[in-house]
Chimera marker file (.cmm) of the C-alpha trace (Angstrom):
<marker_set name="trace">
<marker id="1" x="49.668" y="9.232" z="16.799" r="1" g="1" b="0" radius="0.5"/>
<marker id="2" x="47.794" y="7.684" z="19.684" r="1" g="1" b="0" radius="0.5"/>
<marker id="3" x="46.228" y="11.040" z="20.594" r="1" g="1" b="0" radius="0.5"/>
<marker id="4" x="45.008" y="11.541" z="17.057" r="1" g="1" b="0" radius="0.5"/>
<marker id="5" x="43.315" y="8.135" z="17.143" r="1" g="1" b="0" radius="0.5"/>
<marker id="6" x="41.747" y="8.784" z="20.570" r="1" g="1" b="0" radius="0.5"/>
<marker id="7" x="40.598" y="12.256" z="19.504" r="1" g="1" b="0" radius="0.5"/>
<marker id="8" x="38.994" y="10.773" z="16.397" r="1" g="1" b="0" radius="0.5"/>
<marker id="9" x="37.231" y="8.110" z="18.469" r="1" g="1" b="0" radius="0.5"/>
<marker id="10" x="35.946" y="10.708" z="20.950" r="1" g="1" b="0" radius="0.5"/>
<marker id="11" x="34.705" y="12.940" z="18.141" r="1" g="1" b="0" radius="0.5"/>
<marker id="12" x="32.920" y="10.099" z="16.378" r="1" g="1" b="0" radius="0.5"/>
<marker id="13" x="31.271" y="8.974" z="19.639" r="1" g="1" b="0" radius="0.5"/>
<marker id="14" x="29.905" y="12.473" z="20.284" r="1" g="1" b="0" radius="0.5"/>
<marker id="15" x="28.552" y="12.694" z="16.735" r="1" g="1" b="0" radius="0.5"/>
<marker id="16" x="26.764" y="9.361" z="17.178" r="1" g="1" b="0" radius="0.5"/>
<marker id="17" x="25.528" y="10.309" z="20.659" r="1" g="1" b="0" radius="0.5"/>
<marker id="18" x="23.883" y="13.487" z="19.387" r="1" g="1" b="0" radius="0.5"/>
<marker id="19" x="21.490" y="11.538" z="17.150" r="1" g="1" b="0" radius="0.5"/>
<marker id="20" x="20.471" y="8.882" z="19.651" r="1" g="1" b="0" radius="0.5"/>
<marker id="21" x="16.894" y="8.537" z="18.492" r="1" g="1" b="0" radius="0.5"/>
<marker id="22" x="15.917" y="7.457" z="15.026" r="1" g="1" b="0" radius="0.5"/>
<marker id="23" x="12.396" y="8.068" z="13.819" r="1" g="1" b="0" radius="0.5"/>
<marker id="24" x="10.934" y="6.857" z="10.590" r="1" g="1" b="0" radius="0.5"/>
<marker id="25" x="9.148" y="9.561" z="8.563" r="1" g="1" b="0" radius="0.5"/>
<marker id="26" x="5.661" y="8.355" z="9.523" r="1" g="1" b="0" radius="0.5"/>
<marker id="27" x="6.512" y="8.185" z="13.228" r="1" g="1" b="0" radius="0.5"/>
<marker id="28" x="8.160" y="11.616" z="13.173" r="1" g="1" b="0" radius="0.5"/>
<marker id="29" x="5.123" y="13.094" z="11.454" r="1" g="1" b="0" radius="0.5"/>
<marker id="30" x="2.665" y="11.417" z="13.828" r="1" g="1" b="0" radius="0.5"/>
<marker id="31" x="4.721" y="12.495" z="16.841" r="1" g="1" b="0" radius="0.5"/>
<marker id="32" x="4.872" y="16.073" z="15.552" r="1" g="1" b="0" radius="0.5"/>
<marker id="33" x="1.084" y="16.160" z="15.184" r="1" g="1" b="0" radius="0.5"/>
<marker id="34" x="0.094" y="14.352" z="18.386" r="1" g="1" b="0" radius="0.5"/>
<marker id="35" x="2.578" y="15.061" z="21.172" r="1" g="1" b="0" radius="0.5"/>
<marker id="36" x="2.036" y="18.854" z="21.229" r="1" g="1" b="0" radius="0.5"/>
<marker id="37" x="-1.680" y="18.247" z="21.872" r="1" g="1" b="0" radius="0.5"/>
<marker id="38" x="-1.352" y="15.862" z="24.814" r="1" g="1" b="0" radius="0.5"/>
<marker id="39" x="-2.067" y="18.613" z="27.352" r="1" g="1" b="0" radius="0.5"/>
<marker id="40" x="-5.068" y="19.919" z="25.392" r="1" g="1" b="0" radius="0.5"/>
<marker id="41" x="-8.689" y="19.027" z="26.009" r="1" g="1" b="0" radius="0.5"/>
<marker id="42" x="-9.108" y="17.630" z="22.500" r="1" g="1" b="0" radius="0.5"/>
<marker id="43" x="-10.197" y="13.953" z="22.553" r="1" g="1" b="0" radius="0.5"/>
<marker id="44" x="-7.296" y="11.633" z="21.817" r="1" g="1" b="0" radius="0.5"/>
<marker id="45" x="-9.105" y="9.963" z="18.913" r="1" g="1" b="0" radius="0.5"/>
<marker id="46" x="-9.689" y="13.351" z="17.297" r="1" g="1" b="0" radius="0.5"/>
<marker id="47" x="-5.989" y="14.256" z="17.653" r="1" g="1" b="0" radius="0.5"/>
<marker id="48" x="-4.881" y="10.980" z="16.084" r="1" g="1" b="0" radius="0.5"/>
<marker id="49" x="-7.455" y="11.175" z="13.285" r="1" g="1" b="0" radius="0.5"/>
<marker id="50" x="-6.250" y="14.662" z="12.355" r="1" g="1" b="0" radius="0.5"/>
<marker id="51" x="-2.608" y="13.538" z="12.528" r="1" g="1" b="0" radius="0.5"/>
<marker id="52" x="-3.408" y="10.653" z="10.185" r="1" g="1" b="0" radius="0.5"/>
<marker id="53" x="-4.881" y="13.102" z="7.679" r="1" g="1" b="0" radius="0.5"/>
<marker id="54" x="-1.874" y="15.422" z="7.917" r="1" g="1" b="0" radius="0.5"/>
<marker id="55" x="0.599" y="12.521" z="7.708" r="1" g="1" b="0" radius="0.5"/>
<marker id="56" x="-1.094" y="10.745" z="4.832" r="1" g="1" b="0" radius="0.5"/>
<marker id="57" x="1.903" y="10.956" z="2.438" r="1" g="1" b="0" radius="0.5"/>
<marker id="58" x="4.246" y="9.444" z="5.027" r="1" g="1" b="0" radius="0.5"/>
<marker id="59" x="1.711" y="6.787" z="5.996" r="1" g="1" b="0" radius="0.5"/>
<marker id="60" x="1.136" y="5.900" z="2.335" r="1" g="1" b="0" radius="0.5"/>
<marker id="61" x="4.883" y="5.361" z="1.921" r="1" g="1" b="0" radius="0.5"/>
<marker id="62" x="4.884" y="3.163" z="5.016" r="1" g="1" b="0" radius="0.5"/>
<marker id="63" x="1.981" y="1.142" z="3.597" r="1" g="1" b="0" radius="0.5"/>
<marker id="64" x="3.965" y="0.612" z="0.384" r="1" g="1" b="0" radius="0.5"/>
<marker id="65" x="6.819" y="-0.844" z="2.414" r="1" g="1" b="0" radius="0.5"/>
<marker id="66" x="4.371" y="-3.326" z="3.944" r="1" g="1" b="0" radius="0.5"/>
<marker id="67" x="3.096" y="-4.627" z="0.582" r="1" g="1" b="0" radius="0.5"/>
<marker id="68" x="5.044" y="-7.924" z="0.686" r="1" g="1" b="0" radius="0.5"/>
<marker id="69" x="3.440" y="-8.859" z="4.003" r="1" g="1" b="0" radius="0.5"/>
<marker id="70" x="0.197" y="-10.854" z="4.326" r="1" g="1" b="0" radius="0.5"/>
<marker id="71" x="-2.964" y="-8.726" z="4.397" r="1" g="1" b="0" radius="0.5"/>
<marker id="72" x="-3.863" y="-9.800" z="7.909" r="1" g="1" b="0" radius="0.5"/>
<marker id="73" x="-0.469" y="-8.715" z="9.222" r="1" g="1" b="0" radius="0.5"/>
<marker id="74" x="-0.672" y="-5.354" z="7.429" r="1" g="1" b="0" radius="0.5"/>
<marker id="75" x="-4.110" y="-4.641" z="8.885" r="1" g="1" b="0" radius="0.5"/>
<marker id="76" x="-2.910" y="-5.628" z="12.338" r="1" g="1" b="0" radius="0.5"/>
<marker id="77" x="0.143" y="-3.373" z="12.114" r="1" g="1" b="0" radius="0.5"/>
<marker id="78" x="-1.902" y="-0.391" z="10.920" r="1" g="1" b="0" radius="0.5"/>
<marker id="79" x="-4.444" y="-0.875" z="13.691" r="1" g="1" b="0" radius="0.5"/>
<marker id="80" x="-1.708" y="-1.275" z="16.313" r="1" g="1" b="0" radius="0.5"/>
<marker id="81" x="-0.009" y="1.955" z="15.239" r="1" g="1" b="0" radius="0.5"/>
<marker id="82" x="-3.289" y="3.867" z="15.339" r="1" g="1" b="0" radius="0.5"/>
<marker id="83" x="-4.255" y="2.389" z="18.725" r="1" g="1" b="0" radius="0.5"/>
<marker id="84" x="-0.762" y="3.048" z="20.085" r="1" g="1" b="0" radius="0.5"/>
<marker id="85" x="-1.101" y="6.793" z="19.506" r="1" g="1" b="0" radius="0.5"/>
<marker id="86" x="-4.512" y="6.933" z="21.151" r="1" g="1" b="0" radius="0.5"/>
<marker id="87" x="-3.228" y="4.956" z="24.166" r="1" g="1" b="0" radius="0.5"/>
<marker id="88" x="-0.073" y="7.061" z="24.356" r="1" g="1" b="0" radius="0.5"/>
<marker id="89" x="-2.077" y="10.288" z="24.628" r="1" g="1" b="0" radius="0.5"/>
<marker id="90" x="-4.468" y="8.820" z="27.184" r="1" g="1" b="0" radius="0.5"/>
<marker id="91" x="-1.674" y="7.332" z="29.320" r="1" g="1" b="0" radius="0.5"/>
<marker id="92" x="0.254" y="10.589" z="29.289" r="1" g="1" b="0" radius="0.5"/>
<marker id="93" x="-2.842" y="12.543" z="30.278" r="1" g="1" b="0" radius="0.5"/>
<marker id="94" x="-3.555" y="10.118" z="33.114" r="1" g="1" b="0" radius="0.5"/>
<marker id="95" x="0.037" y="10.447" z="34.280" r="1" g="1" b="0" radius="0.5"/>
<marker id="96" x="-0.180" y="14.247" z="34.276" r="1" g="1" b="0" radius="0.5"/>
<marker id="97" x="-3.416" y="14.138" z="36.315" r="1" g="1" b="0" radius="0.5"/>
<marker id="98" x="-1.892" y="11.670" z="38.756" r="1" g="1" b="0" radius="0.5"/>
<marker id="99" x="1.270" y="13.741" z="39.087" r="1" g="1" b="0" radius="0.5"/>
<marker id="100" x="-0.768" y="16.894" z="39.758" r="1" g="1" b="0" radius="0.5"/>
<marker id="101" x="-2.922" y="15.086" z="42.348" r="1" g="1" b="0" radius="0.5"/>
<marker id="102" x="0.179" y="13.799" z="44.173" r="1" g="1" b="0" radius="0.5"/>
<marker id="103" x="1.710" y="17.274" z="44.163" r="1" g="1" b="0" radius="0.5"/>
<marker id="104" x="-1.533" y="18.754" z="45.499" r="1" g="1" b="0" radius="0.5"/>
<marker id="105" x="-1.764" y="16.094" z="48.183" r="1" g="1" b="0" radius="0.5"/>
<marker id="106" x="1.876" y="16.605" z="49.161" r="1" g="1" b="0" radius="0.5"/>
<marker id="107" x="1.427" y="20.396" z="49.340" r="1" g="1" b="0" radius="0.5"/>
<marker id="108" x="-1.700" y="20.191" z="51.503" r="1" g="1" b="0" radius="0.5"/>
<marker id="109" x="-0.038" y="18.063" z="54.193" r="1" g="1" b="0" radius="0.5"/>
<link id1="1" id2="2" r="1" g="1" b="0" radius="0.2"/>
<link id1="2" id2="3" r="1" g="1" b="0" radius="0.2"/>
<link id1="3" id2="4" r="1" g="1" b="0" radius="0.2"/>
<link id1="4" id2="5" r="1" g="1" b="0" radius="0.2"/>
<link id1="5" id2="6" r="1" g="1" b="0" radius="0.2"/>
<link id1="6" id2="7" r="1" g="1" b="0" radius="0.2"/>
<link id1="7" id2="8" r="1" g="1" b="0" radius="0.2"/>
<link id1="8" id2="9" r="1" g="1" b="0" radius="0.2"/>
<link id1="9" id2="10" r="1" g="1" b="0" radius="0.2"/>
<link id1="10" id2="11" r="1" g="1" b="0" radius="0.2"/>
<link id1="11" id2="12" r="1" g="1" b="0" radius="0.2"/>
<link id1="12" id2="13" r="1" g="1" b="0" radius="0.2"/>
<link id1="13" id2="14" r="1" g="1" b="0" radius="0.2"/>
<link id1="14" id2="15" r="1" g="1" b="0" radius="0.2"/>
<link id1="15" id2="16" r="1" g="1" b="0" radius="0.2"/>
<link id1="16" id2="17" r="1" g="1" b="0" radius="0.2"/>
<link id1="17" id2="18" r="1" g="1" b="0" radius="0.2"/>
<link id1="18" id2="19" r="1" g="1" b="0" radius="0.2"/>
<link id1="19" id2="20" r="1" g="1" b="0" radius="0.2"/>
<link id1="20" id2="21" r="1" g="1" b="0" radius="0.2"/>
<link id1="21" id2="22" r="1" g="1" b="0" radius="0.2"/>
<link id1="22" id2="23" r="1" g="1" b="0" radius="0.2"/>
<link id1="23" id2="24" r="1" g="1" b="0" radius="0.2"/>
<link id1="24" id2="25" r="1" g="1" b="0" radius="0.2"/>
<link id1="25" id2="26" r="1" g="1" b="0" radius="0.2"/>
<link id1="26" id2="27" r="1" g="1" b="0" radius="0.2"/>
<link id1="27" id2="28" r="1" g="1" b="0" radius="0.2"/>
<link id1="28" id2="29" r="1" g="1" b="0" radius="0.2"/>
<link id1="29" id2="30" r="1" g="1" b="0" radius="0.2"/>
<link id1="30" id2="31" r="1" g="1" b="0" radius="0.2"/>
<link id1="31" id2="32" r="1" g="1" b="0" radius="0.2"/>
<link id1="32" id2="33" r="1" g="1" b="0" radius="0.2"/>
<link id1="33" id2="34" r="1" g="1" b="0" radius="0.2"/>
<link id1="34" id2="35" r="1" g="1" b="0" radius="0.2"/>
<link id1="35" id2="36" r="1" g="1" b="0" radius="0.2"/>
<link id1="36" id2="37" r="1" g="1" b="0" radius="0.2"/>
<link id1="37" id2="38" r="1" g="1" b="0" radius="0.2"/>
<link id1="38" id2="39" r="1" g="1" b="0" radius="0.2"/>
<link id1="39" id2="40" r="1" g="1" b="0" radius="0.2"/>
<link id1="40" id2="41" r="1" g="1" b="0" radius="0.2"/>
<link id1="41" id2="42" r="1" g="1" b="0" radius="0.2"/>
<link id1="42" id2="43" r="1" g="1" b="0" radius="0.2"/>
<link id1="43" id2="44" r="1" g="1" b="0" radius="0.2"/>
<link id1="44" id2="45" r="1" g="1" b="0" radius="0.2"/>
<link id1="45" id2="46" r="1" g="1" b="0" radius="0.2"/>
<link id1="46" id2="47" r="1" g="1" b="0" radius="0.2"/>
<link id1="47" id2="48" r="1" g="1" b="0" radius="0.2"/>
<link id1="48" id2="49" r="1" g="1" b="0" radius="0.2"/>
<link id1="49" id2="50" r="1" g="1" b="0" radius="0.2"/>
<link id1="50" id2="51" r="1" g="1" b="0" radius="0.2"/>
<link id1="51" id2="52" r="1" g="1" b="0" radius="0.2"/>
<link id1="52" id2="53" r="1" g="1" b="0" radius="0.2"/>
<link id1="53" id2="54" r="1" g="1" b="0" radius="0.2"/>
<link id1="54" id2="55" r="1" g="1" b="0" radius="0.2"/>
<link id1="55" id2="56" r="1" g="1" b="0" radius="0.2"/>
<link id1="56" id2="57" r="1" g="1" b="0" radius="0.2"/>
<link id1="57" id2="58" r="1" g="1" b="0" radius="0.2"/>
<link id1="58" id2="59" r="1" g="1" b="0" radius="0.2"/>
<link id1="59" id2="60" r="1" g="1" b="0" radius="0.2"/>
<link id1="60" id2="61" r="1" g="1" b="0" radius="0.2"/>
<link id1="61" id2="62" r="1" g="1" b="0" radius="0.2"/>
<link id1="62" id2="63" r="1" g="1" b="0" radius="0.2"/>
<link id1="63" id2="64" r="1" g="1" b="0" radius="0.2"/>
<link id1="64" id2="65" r="1" g="1" b="0" radius="0.2"/>
<link id1="65" id2="66" r="1" g="1" b="0" radius="0.2"/>
<link id1="66" id2="67" r="1" g="1" b="0" radius="0.2"/>
<link id1="67" id2="68" r="1" g="1" b="0" radius="0.2"/>
<link id1="68" id2="69" r="1" g="1" b="0" radius="0.2"/>
<link id1="69" id2="70" r="1" g="1" b="0" radius="0.2"/>
<link id1="70" id2="71" r="1" g="1" b="0" radius="0.2"/>
<link id1="71" id2="72" r="1" g="1" b="0" radius="0.2"/>
<link id1="72" id2="73" r="1" g="1" b="0" radius="0.2"/>
<link id1="73" id2="74" r="1" g="1" b="0" radius="0.2"/>
<link id1="74" id2="75" r="1" g="1" b="0" radius="0.2"/>
<link id1="75" id2="76" r="1" g="1" b="0" radius="0.2"/>
<link id1="76" id2="77" r="1" g="1" b="0" radius="0.2"/>
<link id1="77" id2="78" r="1" g="1" b="0" radius="0.2"/>
<link id1="78" id2="79" r="1" g="1" b="0" radius="0.2"/>
<link id1="79" id2="80" r="1" g="1" b="0" radius="0.2"/>
<link id1="80" id2="81" r="1" g="1" b="0" radius="0.2"/>
<link id1="81" id2="82" r="1" g="1" b="0" radius="0.2"/>
<link id1="82" id2="83" r="1" g="1" b="0" radius="0.2"/>
<link id1="83" id2="84" r="1" g="1" b="0" radius="0.2"/>
<link id1="84" id2="85" r="1" g="1" b="0" radius="0.2"/>
<link id1="85" id2="86" r="1" g="1" b="0" radius="0.2"/>
<link id1="86" id2="87" r="1" g="1" b="0" radius="0.2"/>
<link id1="87" id2="88" r="1" g="1" b="0" radius="0.2"/>
<link id1="88" id2="89" r="1" g="1" b="0" radius="0.2"/>
<link id1="89" id2="90" r="1" g="1" b="0" radius="0.2"/>
<link id1="90" id2="91" r="1" g="1" b="0" radius="0.2"/>
<link id1="91" id2="92" r="1" g="1" b="0" radius="0.2"/>
<link id1="92" id2="93" r="1" g="1" b="0" radius="0.2"/>
<link id1="93" id2="94" r="1" g="1" b="0" radius="0.2"/>
<link id1="94" id2="95" r="1" g="1" b="0" radius="0.2"/>
<link id1="95" id2="96" r="1" g="1" b="0" radius="0.2"/>
<link id1="96" id2="97" r="1" g="1" b="0" radius="0.2"/>
<link id1="97" id2="98" r="1" g="1" b="0" radius="0.2"/>
<link id1="98" id2="99" r="1" g="1" b="0" radius="0.2"/>
<link id1="99" id2="100" r="1" g="1" b="0" radius="0.2"/>
<link id1="100" id2="101" r="1" g="1" b="0" radius="0.2"/>
<link id1="101" id2="102" r="1" g="1" b="0" radius="0.2"/>
<link id1="102" id2="103" r="1" g="1" b="0" radius="0.2"/>
<link id1="103" id2="104" r="1" g="1" b="0" radius="0.2"/>
<link id1="104" id2="105" r="1" g="1" b="0" radius="0.2"/>
<link id1="105" id2="106" r="1" g="1" b="0" radius="0.2"/>
<link id1="106" id2="107" r="1" g="1" b="0" radius="0.2"/>
<link id1="107" id2="108" r="1" g="1" b="0" radius="0.2"/>
<link id1="108" id2="109" r="1" g="1" b="0" radius="0.2"/>
</marker_set>
């Protein structure tokens, strides 16, 4: 009986561990339409603007969930999400450039 219980616990832990990350629909959509373009030469603002157009249904649903909040808070949250994606792309690009420069420097020594 004890083995059945332990086997059940182990199985349930692996099922939970497989889905470690949870993304809301708007975040999943924005990630799907921004992350693949990080290594491109497209300006980050242009990537995010296009993602916002493609993710409009998900973003509209998110906006509906924010309706009970004060207008100032809603505007702040929308701006923060938009700015986050632009910063995320720029930071990742800077990291990639820095990583490549360090590798080049290391290889030339």
